[in-house]
NULOFI-659905 format. One record per residue (C-alpha): x, y, z; residue in three letters; residue number from 1. Coordinates in pm, 1 decimal. Example, Ala and Ser with C-alpha at 12.3 -4.5 7.8 and 13.67 -1.06 7.14 Angstrom:
BEGIN
<<1230.0 -450.0 780.0> 'ALA' 1>,
<<1367.0 -106.0 714.0> 'SER' 2>,
***
This chain:
BEGIN
<<-3395.7 443.9 272.7> 'MET' 1>,
<<-3392.2 68.0 335.7> 'ARG' 2>,
<<-3079.7 -100.8 465.9> 'SER' 3>,
<<-2859.5 -257.0 199.7> 'ARG' 4>,
<<-2690.7 -500.8 439.8> 'PHE' 5>,
<<-2805.3 -863.7 442.0> 'PHE' 6>,
<<-2701.3 -1032.0 763.7> 'LEU' 7>,
<<-2828.0 -1382.6 681.6> 'GLY' 8>,
<<-2624.9 -1698.7 681.5> 'SER' 9>,
<<-2630.2 -1789.3 311.1> 'GLY' 10>,
<<-2248.9 -1763.8 307.4> 'ALA' 11>,
<<-2220.4 -2125.4 424.6> 'ALA' 12>,
<<-2421.8 -2242.0 124.0> 'LEU' 13>,
<<-2203.6 -2036.2 -109.7> 'ALA' 14>,
<<-1892.4 -2195.8 41.3> 'MET' 15>,
<<-2033.6 -2545.6 -18.9> 'VAL' 16>,
<<-2111.0 -2463.4 -382.4> 'ILE' 17>,
<<-1765.1 -2316.2 -444.1> 'VAL' 18>,
<<-1596.3 -2611.0 -272.2> 'ALA' 19>,
<<-1730.4 -2840.0 -542.7> 'GLY' 20>,
<<-1513.8 -2660.5 -799.5> 'ALA' 21>,
<<-1192.4 -2806.5 -653.4> 'CYS' 22>,
<<-1087.4 -3143.4 -792.1> 'SER' 23>,
<<-771.4 -3303.6 -652.0> 'SER' 24>,
<<-692.6 -3522.7 -352.4> 'THR' 25>,
<<-313.0 -3489.7 -366.0> 'LEU' 26>,
<<-266.9 -3116.5 -318.4> 'GLY' 27>,
<<-384.5 -2808.0 -501.1> 'PRO' 28>,
<<-588.8 -2919.0 -798.9> 'PRO' 29>,
<<-467.8 -2846.8 -1147.7> 'THR' 30>,
<<-575.2 -2497.6 -1246.5> 'ALA' 31>,
<<-843.7 -2508.2 -1514.4> 'THR' 32>,
<<-995.2 -2158.6 -1514.6> 'VAL' 33>,
<<-836.8 -1875.3 -1714.1> 'ASP' 34>,
<<-758.1 -1560.0 -1519.0> 'ASN' 35>,
<<-905.8 -1275.0 -1722.6> 'VAL' 36>,
<<-936.2 -900.4 -1673.1> 'VAL' 37>,
<<-1293.6 -774.7 -1652.0> 'ASP' 38>,
<<-1437.0 -423.8 -1617.7> 'THR' 39>,
<<-1695.5 -373.4 -1342.7> 'VAL' 40>,
<<-1918.9 -92.7 -1215.5> 'THR' 41>,
<<-2042.6 -83.9 -856.1> 'LEU' 42>,
<<-2285.6 159.9 -693.6> 'TYR' 43>,
<<-2226.7 321.4 -354.7> 'ALA' 44>,
<<-2380.4 151.5 -49.7> 'LEU' 45>,
<<-2549.5 478.6 38.7> 'THR' 46>,
<<-2741.9 723.0 -180.1> 'GLY' 47>,
<<-2822.0 472.6 -457.5> 'THR' 48>,
<<-3123.0 245.8 -515.6> 'PRO' 49>,
<<-3124.7 -70.2 -302.7> 'VAL' 50>,
<<-3144.9 -292.7 -611.7> 'GLY' 51>,
<<-2806.8 -183.8 -750.5> 'THR' 52>,
<<-2490.8 -393.0 -690.9> 'PRO' 53>,
<<-2256.7 -237.6 -433.3> 'SER' 54>,
<<-2024.8 -531.1 -367.7> 'ALA' 55>,
<<-1805.3 -783.5 -548.7> 'TYR' 56>,
<<-1773.8 -1160.9 -509.3> 'ASN' 57>,
<<-1437.2 -1302.5 -620.5> 'ILE' 58>,
<<-1561.6 -1660.8 -611.1> 'GLN' 59>,
<<-1850.6 -1609.7 -857.7> 'ALA' 60>,
<<-1688.1 -1365.6 -985.2> 'PRO' 61>,
<<-1897.7 -1054.5 -1029.2> 'GLY' 62>,
<<-2091.2 -768.5 -872.6> 'PRO' 63>,
<<-2360.9 -850.3 -615.1> 'VAL' 64>,
<<-2636.2 -672.5 -426.0> 'ARG' 65>,
<<-2567.0 -642.4 -53.8> 'THR' 66>,
<<-2934.5 -648.5 43.1> 'ASP' 67>,
<<-2991.7 -999.6 -89.8> 'SER' 68>,
<<-2650.6 -1166.5 -108.9> 'GLU' 69>,
<<-2418.1 -1207.8 191.6> 'PRO' 70>,
<<-2151.0 -1378.0 -21.8> 'GLY' 71>,
<<-1922.2 -1094.6 -118.5> 'TYR' 72>,
<<-1562.5 -995.2 -50.6> 'ASP' 73>,
<<-1569.5 -615.2 -60.2> 'PHE' 74>,
<<-1816.3 -332.8 -105.0> 'SER' 75>,
<<-1798.0 27.9 -223.6> 'PHE' 76>,
<<-1920.6 356.2 -79.8> 'ASP' 77>,
<<-1856.6 729.8 -107.6> 'ILE' 78>,
<<-1830.9 935.5 210.3> 'THR' 79>,
<<-1725.2 1297.1 224.0> 'GLY' 80>,
<<-1662.0 1294.4 -152.4> 'GLY' 81>,
<<-1405.9 1011.2 -116.6> 'GLN' 82>,
<<-1445.4 661.2 -264.0> 'GLY' 83>,
<<-1369.9 368.8 -33.6> 'ALA' 84>,
<<-1361.0 -11.0 -52.8> 'LEU' 85>,
<<-1468.8 -209.5 252.7> 'TYR' 86>,
<<-1370.5 -566.6 340.5> 'PRO' 87>,
<<-1657.5 -747.9 514.9> 'GLN' 88>,
<<-1501.8 -696.1 860.0> 'GLY' 89>,
<<-1533.7 -318.6 819.9> 'ALA' 90>,
<<-1913.1 -350.8 818.0> 'LEU' 91>,
<<-2110.7 -425.0 1133.2> 'PHE' 92>,
<<-2209.3 -788.8 1176.7> 'GLY' 93>,
<<-2005.1 -936.1 894.2> 'LEU' 94>,
<<-1709.5 -1176.8 906.0> 'GLY' 95>,
<<-1345.5 -1074.1 903.9> 'ARG' 96>,
<<-1188.2 -1314.8 656.2> 'THR' 97>,
<<-1197.0 -1108.6 337.9> 'SER' 98>,
<<-924.6 -845.4 326.8> 'ALA' 99>,
<<-769.4 -569.1 115.9> 'LEU' 100>,
<<-433.4 -400.9 67.6> 'GLN' 101>,
<<-283.3 -142.8 -164.1> 'TYR' 102>,
<<-41.7 -233.2 -444.7> 'ALA' 103>,
<<183.6 -11.8 -654.1> 'ASN' 104>,
<<102.5 -145.7 -999.8> 'SER' 105>,
<<-174.3 -352.3 -1157.8> 'PHE' 106>,
<<49.8 -503.7 -1426.3> 'ASP' 107>,
<<354.1 -562.0 -1203.4> 'ALA' 108>,
<<155.5 -740.7 -932.4> 'THR' 109>,
<<170.8 -1103.8 -1042.7> 'THR' 110>,
<<128.1 -1295.4 -714.7> 'THR' 111>,
<<-91.8 -1230.5 -411.5> 'ALA' 112>,
<<114.9 -1159.3 -98.3> 'PRO' 113>,
<<100.2 -1372.9 216.8> 'THR' 114>,
<<99.9 -1081.3 463.6> 'ALA' 115>,
<<-12.9 -720.2 498.2> 'GLY' 116>,
<<-387.0 -781.5 465.9> 'TRP' 117>,
<<-638.6 -534.3 615.8> 'ASN' 118>,
<<-958.9 -710.7 723.1> 'ASP' 119>,
<<-1131.8 -448.4 935.3> 'SER' 120>,
<<-1107.4 -97.6 788.2> 'THR' 121>,
<<-1190.7 69.6 458.3> 'ALA' 122>,
<<-928.5 165.4 201.4> 'LEU' 123>,
<<-973.0 507.4 39.8> 'ASN' 124>,
<<-946.2 489.8 -338.2> 'VAL' 125>,
<<-921.5 729.9 -629.6> 'SER' 126>,
<<-860.0 695.3 -1002.7> 'VAL' 127>,
<<-548.0 484.6 -1058.4> 'GLY' 128>,
<<-545.8 321.7 -713.4> 'THR' 129>,
<<-453.9 -48.7 -722.8> 'VAL' 130>,
<<-599.4 -277.5 -455.1> 'VAL' 131>,
<<-538.6 -646.5 -387.9> 'LEU' 132>,
<<-830.4 -851.1 -257.1> 'VAL' 133>,
<<-834.4 -1169.8 -50.8> 'ARG' 134>,
<<-1166.5 -1355.4 -56.7> 'SER' 135>,
<<-1363.6 -1500.5 227.0> 'ARG' 136>,
<<-1240.8 -1844.6 337.4> 'VAL' 137>,
<<-1340.1 -2134.2 115.0> 'ILE' 138>,
<<-1287.8 -2505.1 167.7> 'THR' 139>,
<<-1186.1 -2715.4 -128.7> 'CYS' 140>,
<<-1374.5 -3038.0 -62.3> 'SER' 141>,
<<-1137.5 -3270.6 -248.0> 'THR' 142>,
<<-825.6 -3070.3 -163.0> 'TYR' 143>,
<<-907.6 -3096.0 209.6> 'ALA' 144>,
<<-779.3 -2746.6 279.0> 'ALA' 145>,
<<-917.2 -2408.1 372.9> 'THR' 146>,
<<-792.9 -2143.5 131.5> 'VAL' 147>,
<<-854.0 -1794.4 -0.4> 'PHE' 148>,
<<-896.3 -1677.8 -357.0> 'GLU' 149>,
<<-730.2 -1357.5 -474.1> 'TYR' 150>,
<<-787.3 -1066.4 -708.7> 'ALA' 151>,
<<-629.8 -737.7 -809.0> 'LYS' 152>,
<<-817.3 -429.3 -924.4> 'LEU' 153>,
<<-738.2 -83.4 -1054.4> 'GLN' 154>,
<<-981.8 205.3 -1021.4> 'VAL' 155>,
<<-1064.6 351.4 -1363.9> 'LEU' 156>,
<<-1326.7 610.8 -1262.5> 'ALA' 157>,
<<-1526.5 733.1 -965.0> 'ILE' 158>,
<<-1843.0 934.0 -1025.5> 'ASP' 159>,
<<-1928.9 1116.1 -701.7> 'THR' 160>,
<<-2254.6 1253.4 -848.7> 'VAL' 161>,
<<-2378.2 921.1 -991.2> 'GLY' 162>,
<<-2214.7 746.4 -690.7> 'ARG' 163>,
<<-2039.9 473.9 -890.8> 'THR' 164>,
<<-1694.9 324.2 -923.7> 'ILE' 165>,
<<-1558.3 161.6 -1238.2> 'ASN' 166>,
<<-1256.3 -67.3 -1215.0> 'PHE' 167>,
<<-1068.4 -339.1 -1397.6> 'GLN' 168>,
<<-1028.2 -660.8 -1201.0> 'ILE' 169>,
<<-851.8 -993.8 -1242.3> 'LEU' 170>,
<<-976.7 -1273.9 -1013.0> 'SER' 171>,
<<-799.3 -1608.2 -968.3> 'ASP' 172>,
<<-1073.1 -1859.6 -883.9> 'VAL' 173>,
<<-846.3 -2164.4 -911.9> 'ASN' 174>,
<<-850.8 -2337.2 -573.3> 'CYS' 175>,
<<-523.8 -2284.3 -383.1> 'GLY' 176>,
<<-355.1 -2050.1 -633.0> 'TYR' 177>,
<<-214.3 -1699.0 -571.6> 'ARG' 178>,
<<-136.4 -1615.9 -935.8> 'ASP' 179>,
<<-251.7 -1274.5 -1060.3> 'LEU' 180>,
<<-150.8 -1306.6 -1425.9> 'ASN' 181>,
<<-385.9 -1359.4 -1718.1> 'THR' 182>,
<<-427.9 -1715.8 -1846.1> 'GLY' 183>,
<<-432.8 -2048.5 -1663.9> 'ILE' 184>,
<<-198.7 -2036.6 -1361.3> 'PRO' 185>,
<<99.6 -2273.0 -1354.6> 'ALA' 186>,
<<173.4 -2440.5 -1025.0> 'HIS' 187>,
***
């Protein structure tokens, strides 16, 4: 089976593209993008066709293929019958800026925390598990700051035979915001 890991340097280009979305010179730009809940399916890194998406990009947002796109924040695999999410630092050769941590409740988690992030090991997940995600570092060109974007997800199903995970996810792609509620974040 071919390797699903792309170790190129296209991440810098992705950061430049995302940076253009920020639009203020006096601090965090006014939020303009609605936070919405989406439902996503990812395929395991191993035991599935190379062309299937096994990772998620908060900044786009959406599922991505790991063999052709280095710009992602976490990936999914099943080992020993257990589902797991991997920040980039948990995979050989990839950066350690994206990170994960568990949360108690999808609905009750309304703001991304400032501490407690895991950037180098996988988190085991099962149905009902809630995970918070911190993106790779982005630079807001007109905000003149390096920031993260945040998301929260809840596992809805894991199919160990089909090697997929299905989850609901809310991503806040507004530059400099930590809000994890639906709608346009207030500053």
